[in-house]
C-alpha distance (Angstrom), angle and dihedral (degrees) to the residues before:
residue distance angle dihedral
M1 . . .
N2 3.77 . .
K3 3.80 91.2 .
L4 3.78 91.1 49.5
R5 3.82 91.5 48.3
Q6 3.82 91.3 47.2
A7 3.79 89.0 52.6
G8 3.84 88.9 58.4
H9 3.83 100.5 -97.4
R10 3.80 111.1 144.9
H11 3.82 100.6 159.9
I12 3.79 104.5 60.2
S13 3.81 119.1 164.8
Y14 3.73 128.0 -162.6
I15 3.78 137.0 -144.2
G16 3.76 116.8 -168.8
V17 3.78 143.4 153.3
Q18 3.73 131.5 -94.7
P19 3.85 116.3 -70.5
S20 3.81 92.0 -116.7
D21 3.82 84.1 81.9
A22 3.81 97.6 75.1
T23 3.81 99.7 -159.4
T24 3.78 108.3 28.1
G25 3.80 91.8 29.3
M26 3.75 116.9 33.6
R27 3.84 102.2 21.8
R28 3.75 97.7 45.7
H29 3.74 92.5 44.4
Q30 3.81 91.3 49.1
S31 3.84 91.2 47.8
Y32 3.80 89.1 54.7
L33 3.75 93.2 48.6
D34 3.84 91.9 46.0
Y35 3.77 91.3 50.0
C36 3.80 93.1 49.6
Q37 3.79 90.6 49.9
Q38 3.80 94.6 47.6
H39 3.82 92.5 49.5
G40 3.85 100.5 38.7
L41 3.78 94.0 -111.1
T42 3.81 123.7 147.6
S43 3.81 110.7 -117.3
T44 3.81 118.0 -134.6
V45 3.82 112.0 -176.8
A46 3.79 141.1 174.2
L47 3.83 122.1 178.8
G48 3.79 123.8 -157.9
E49 3.77 140.8 129.9
L50 3.84 132.1 -37.8
S51 3.80 94.0 -104.5
Y52 3.82 143.8 102.6
Q53 3.77 89.5 -114.9
S54 3.74 93.8 55.2
G55 3.81 92.1 53.2
F56 3.78 90.7 49.0
Q57 3.80 93.1 47.4
L58 3.84 96.8 44.6
A59 3.78 98.3 43.2
P60 3.85 94.1 86.6
Q61 3.85 90.1 53.4
V62 3.78 92.7 60.1
I63 3.79 102.8 33.0
K64 3.76 109.4 96.5
P65 3.82 127.1 174.9
D66 3.84 91.2 -95.5
T67 3.82 97.0 41.9
S68 3.82 108.5 126.8
A69 3.80 101.1 166.6
L70 3.81 137.1 23.8
V71 3.83 123.0 -159.5
C72 3.73 118.0 -157.8
A73 3.82 127.9 -160.3
S74 3.84 89.5 -127.3
D75 3.79 142.1 10.9
T76 3.85 88.5 -111.8
I77 3.80 90.1 62.5
A78 3.79 90.3 42.3
M79 3.79 89.8 56.9
G80 3.81 91.3 55.2
V81 3.77 90.6 47.3
S82 3.80 92.1 48.3
K83 3.77 91.4 50.6
Y84 3.81 89.8 51.6
L85 3.85 92.2 49.2
Q86 3.80 90.1 47.4
Q87 3.81 92.5 53.4
Q88 3.79 91.2 46.4
G89 3.83 93.1 49.2
Q90 3.84 90.7 -119.5
Q91 3.77 103.1 132.7
H92 3.81 91.7 142.5
I93 3.84 91.3 83.8
Q94 3.78 112.5 90.7
V95 3.86 111.0 -133.4
C96 3.79 122.0 -155.0
G97 3.78 126.7 -173.9
I98 3.74 136.7 176.4
G99 3.80 125.1 -117.8
N100 3.82 105.3 45.9
T101 3.70 94.8 -117.4
P102 3.83 111.5 -173.3
L103 3.82 91.3 -140.0
L104 3.83 91.7 60.5
H105 3.80 91.1 55.3
F106 3.80 93.0 43.1
L107 3.81 95.9 51.2
F108 3.84 96.5 34.4
P109 3.84 108.9 24.4
N110 3.80 94.1 179.2
S111 3.83 92.3 60.5
L112 3.75 121.8 105.6
S113 3.80 126.1 -142.0
V114 3.73 139.0 -175.5
E115 3.82 116.7 -122.0
L116 3.73 106.9 -145.9
G117 3.78 97.4 -163.1
Y118 3.82 100.4 -120.8
G119 3.82 90.6 153.7
S120 3.78 92.8 54.3
A121 3.73 91.1 43.3
G122 3.78 91.6 55.2
V123 3.79 92.1 50.4
K124 3.76 92.7 48.3
A125 3.81 91.6 46.6
A126 3.80 92.1 51.0
Q127 3.79 91.1 48.3
Q128 3.79 90.7 49.2
L129 3.83 91.7 50.3
L130 3.89 90.0 49.7
D131 3.80 90.4 49.2
Q132 3.77 90.7 49.3
L133 3.84 93.0 48.6
N134 3.80 97.3 41.3
N135 3.82 102.4 32.4
N136 3.79 103.4 21.5
Q137 3.85 89.0 -120.0
P138 3.77 116.4 172.2
L139 3.80 120.0 -112.2
Q140 3.82 115.4 -96.2
Q141 3.76 131.2 -163.3
I142 3.73 108.3 -113.6
I143 3.85 120.9 -161.1
I144 3.83 118.1 -161.0
P145 3.80 108.5 -166.4
G146 3.81 117.6 -135.6
Q147 3.79 119.0 -119.7
L148 3.73 131.8 -153.5
A149 3.81 111.1 -113.4
């Protein structure tokens, strides 16, 4: 959201999933709402399923005349949104997903995505497990920051 705002976007919509999904649903949706509130942005939200079809079907609900960017709770949803925008000839809207799926970048090269660092997290977790087993080291919380890809 910071990168989008720094790029001049002030009307950023969001498509997510139902809050029963704690991470992809509730936490990402709440993060979007918190960011909008902290920065004086109007929130425009639709919640659906974690699917291409959901992104495609929900896109018209959150795209307003002044929408310049659309954040999606996953790259899967972002692909559906991007397909909708492509069919409508609305390529001026910046789409951002989460997951850094290669297919999103291949099909829609102008899209953005957040790399969550799962590979790095796996390496760090394995190293921590080995340290615990071999050296009786205590467990530590490790935070891998996401990066825009």
